[in-house]
Steps between C-alpha positions, in 0.01 A plus 500: 500500500139574428262226628794270553553528876820568680621155594750477216675829554799337656557264209527203740510143368306373799157454343204477733283200402197637687492804280516282196218276612285801586561660165369207298222392731345842531213441256712465186419128449198437728234533229668363192224243465232772489712705256522211251128442531415867467714536186342188357156648498623789275671267244399248243504138618859358518542213262768325700324480833144447608324704762571265793867496406547870559483471875822641645632444848779704655658199667514299176660785304732590783408862488445530875860393545688728262879492448680595818829662579773248534815666636678167561507396137672646199225520250742556214636151564153358520396646168795334324434147615219256543702263711263529795198410289432138415343391179126569554232252421127543447225349714533216242874468435446194276302704249684495166373848413698643795840345426783725376509309170134520425344718231376732771846586613750729331793400715829423332615135477716400794783321312706815560663341804681243291602758239641732771701202633637435152599861459674505834689193388599679179660794678666289769873421500584238242217575263731693264332364183162637607653825617664549165169434322324758720781758434485440127120532497499817706763668282310412178181632666674833567594533129138423400367756750730771369383442149128483590519812711692695233300417186182670393262426222433255346607285796277694736154619401185664639155369430230764446529774756675282746769653724687169528764379260454136416733268323469428124532120507612470136780751548609324813513168333715641226741683725534263795400146398700247306300308250535332157421649159147353502409710803654806335271444201197460726578835665547669157167377377325616824652848462393548137166332540541206269277191535569327829583148379696429818434410863300769681715686753389802700830678511367777720392260770661155463827393354547158337615228730824416324640855491793599722638848567866584504473615860296248693495193267171387652294229334165674481180347619173649373505786742352843440751777431473840674759768420489874564740792534470822695736805498469734803693749705557438869612752753780285634859437400598177323702363790201520743273337238748219454516445877125469543495242220798294622403508869222235510347636819469852355378360174210302650405793729496778240329284240252340742204543262693287243727261702339267751796313635863482414794288611866561421638152441859590448761735349708348218704810417584785737512859386829669432648796689237477771220571260228292326689503172531140384284354785300185402232368735268204488150575627148374515194730507127513445332776302135584564210737447273615781255216472496121562320462161823557311753222564832614641798446271787314658848522352853377570747733338842648491533877558808658346621859540759671285633848457480545124684837483536815704163586645312204346413172676309190395314251720357194336301192615484171307328177595705194587219249440683350204785393730262299716205408278175390658172405334221756489715808533252785522725807488832602364675836518679567181767773504327777691619800693618854446768732375561792732665815357612794716350839403670839547257601781580199709191303396498187282354389172378144547417275213316190632430187296262222619510187290339180635334170399199398705220249513176699533261206486394524867441878471154625602308625190437846645877569499585340171503818280745693718726206581523334158577840344801541727354805671450351845872400540643770273829682523299814579413363844866476602581853395184631681603327823863642491345851456255439783791403732687819404185706578471326839861585585449864399175531695638345819780757504289803404418787734157458657214724399146539652215313342171658398367419848786689662667192651873536501695175471865535610765345285555213746127433492500509120776240491321271746171532316662422160685199643181357654313556172786329308474198730120497467523508119772241480297262716191560293680382185653208673164400648294488179755361258489147367851415607590153624474591869139619465270204497175627360164322538172548321165544669267201466262543217195485729630800699653763272627615164738283299766782478528554874826376660612499861792385708653519847741789562762533773392436856426815697694472825436750786674481838298345779220399252439184299618518138234561237483371145464749219319440173552667167225485240474648154315510174525675167234647265489703182340846496427704183657806669836670411772414747558859603131555585492186710828583676378850591171358638671245724774718634294817576365576846167625372407172337638255762168468679343379176695175504669450843260306727656651811474855371145477370287800603796649687708806442841432346774754457868499413660617821855520370697395200842488331515535120750257352649652186351759259162326457270607785305177462806309617475555874514348841193609705358473847120449460271582793149347527268679745154391617454852636707821474697416816507121494769317297388150412791389279835623381626364169853518362459515121742506209381568148721502194463468127710474186447390141504129597262496792338680792477397867312608816629323806392566859494364853332597830744656743474557870460869593786484749724332257421751228576786731830341592595446138408853392737621771785286364456177692628169372255367240597135545305493826168557320326189378316538168269260314485662152189483281437682181462512123707432189374653177627382163366587153291226337702519187831661394451876469519634154388172328165455342211732446301417815564716805719355770314386812638374834577173678451561869651259755356537854687357797434492873730391785348449842547316824274199558505328837235248398706319239806274517723351239304177544150638502312799358137539612255523207371824649844652447494388139163662451629813663790518251254469212270757651765766560657463149176483308346789702806717448523420131130578446529830696802603287333403174171670571656820625769539239276412204243758630770766534651413156160515331440841652838625383428381144160662508645835607757479218228452239 
């Protein structure tokens, strides 16, 4: 393996810690303070941090103690739980601005424990009345899903040049809601444009409080309505799709960029004939975007699966909040799910419907256009993630081919590399979501920007060494640059040294890669950073992928010995990764409005920090967090705007 050494040729799981330490202490992090200062001189003054706050120290950031190999722990288990991490507190834990319920926090309310207990009681032996209510509600939800998935216009419509089908609220009210003749007259007047001498209802966004549907019979609170539909073709047979939806572990893993946490509370009805046909489960889950600035959406729901006819299945979710009402309910999942139809070539046609009620009052303003429109949590995301999973399966089983650099990755190495990248990506989404487990804190106003959030991650435990805390910190900003241009800039080897503090003024090349699917931009890469032609300073594992709903560039430094082992088919669970990276979303729904679509960039770093504890964080560490984020953001903004302006000039 070119420039990779020979230690990993035997594929052994016995990782040498000395090699790991040497790899990351060999100049890669020694001069980060000077790099920040040098870059600062070439940029405009940073508004969120004064000059004396840009001092960076390796020990405070933890960069001289990078993530180490941990062969005695199963990192897959670690990534799925925060049990070993206590609730962190700031240097001033009494500060009201740092509490989970404060305005600076986007964490979900914690009354879910009582609700989960109630649901467990409902599905326990003896609670037949509640069981029957859940069964009735699930079956009615399935009927509503079938109708909503099968009907076209005018129930579903497209706004402007949008690629997303959204619900026509008036048509939905007429077809699925029971109301008196007065309400029918109101709808008629709205449709024909007569004078509106009636209460003002926004039927495309909020339904009146006293309306009830035939399926869920919920008494509506003034919650925002989001509803979308997507029809797509998936290279997987219906039975396998049903299994990944009904198996809660598979479901949360495959949809990790949508689902934060999930718990199967119980099974009310078992499937027939050893299949999932007729199975009814009670679950709880949290749905998120890749930023703590969008509150996670927590739901308690029934999931019902039914074989509708030969080759066609339906899987529907419906909230159970009405069975156990609580004040200030912030999210309900109306009948949502998919119809899966078998196609002659063995693939499936999937029609997905997302229909929810949500309280968006605590949403950060920068994300309001794409969330309130329904784009951020649209049905299109679910279809995109199923297709991404299918591409991953096909790539992992494909025959290896040489890369442009002539590096041949054997099939076993391809599988190990893809599995490690999958875990890295899954951990990234878990780390930066606003789910209940992630207790986010805001930098004090006298130190950094108001939109910077940080929290403690899992403890990094290495044999024969004291455990180290890890810190995750993130911010989001809007850039007037198309999402594709920004994605290409951040993922590409040639532009990395323009924004990566540790690659600045160094040579970066893509040593090896595996393309995931037909789009060559969707790939898992090994990035090599050299300070001289024969001296490797850093190896990065990077995964980049994009679809119509968002783009992501996720990376982590990897020990040279571990990378050699993995590329030769070694077990990827023995490699510790602390993922950092970028999430790119459009700043408004594509296809709507005359103004061009820009980007919302979320930047996130995850690093070891031996100077902080759950009880105390040094002010110098907080200043370092602000310095790294603001410096990186300014570097990206300056470089990408300069490149974009040059591209526009060439076009004209």
